[in-house]
C-alpha positions in Angstrom: 109.6 91.1 119.1 112.4 88.5 118.7 110.8 86.2 121.3 107.8 85.7 119.0 107.8 82.2 117.5 108.3 82.3 113.8 106.6 80.6 110.9 108.9 77.6 111.1 107.9 77.0 114.7 104.3 77.4 113.7 104.7 74.8 111.0 106.4 72.3 113.4 103.6 72.9 115.9 101.0 72.3 113.2 102.7 69.0 112.1 103.0 67.8 115.7 99.3 68.7 116.4 98.1 67.2 113.1 96.6 70.6 112.1 96.5 70.1 108.4 95.1 73.6 107.4 98.0 75.2 109.3 100.5 73.0 107.6 99.0 73.7 104.2 98.9 77.4 104.8 102.5 77.7 106.0 103.9 75.5 103.2 101.9 77.6 100.7 103.2 80.8 102.3 106.8 79.5 102.2 106.4 78.5 98.5 105.0 81.8 97.5 107.8 83.6 99.3 110.4 81.4 97.5 108.8 82.1 94.1 108.6 85.8 94.7 112.2 85.9 95.9 113.3 84.2 92.8 111.3 86.5 90.6 112.8 89.6 92.3 116.3 88.1 92.0 115.8 87.5 88.2 114.5 91.0 87.6 117.4 92.5 89.5 119.8 90.4 87.6 118.4 91.6 84.3 118.5 95.2 85.5 122.1 94.9 86.8 123.6 93.0 83.8 122.7 94.6 80.5 123.9 91.5 78.5 120.8 89.6 79.7 117.6 90.2 77.8 114.0 89.0 78.0 113.1 86.8 75.0 
């Protein structure tokens, strides 16, 4: 399992091979993961710290 190449390696291979759909898909996937991670972090922060409220 740990010998499988990851998404970063897939992105580098796509850039080196000029495979634009692969590059677009991996960048989109990374961006979505970043946004979802920030959203989850913000929601957990609101849950943990009662001084923070949605306005």
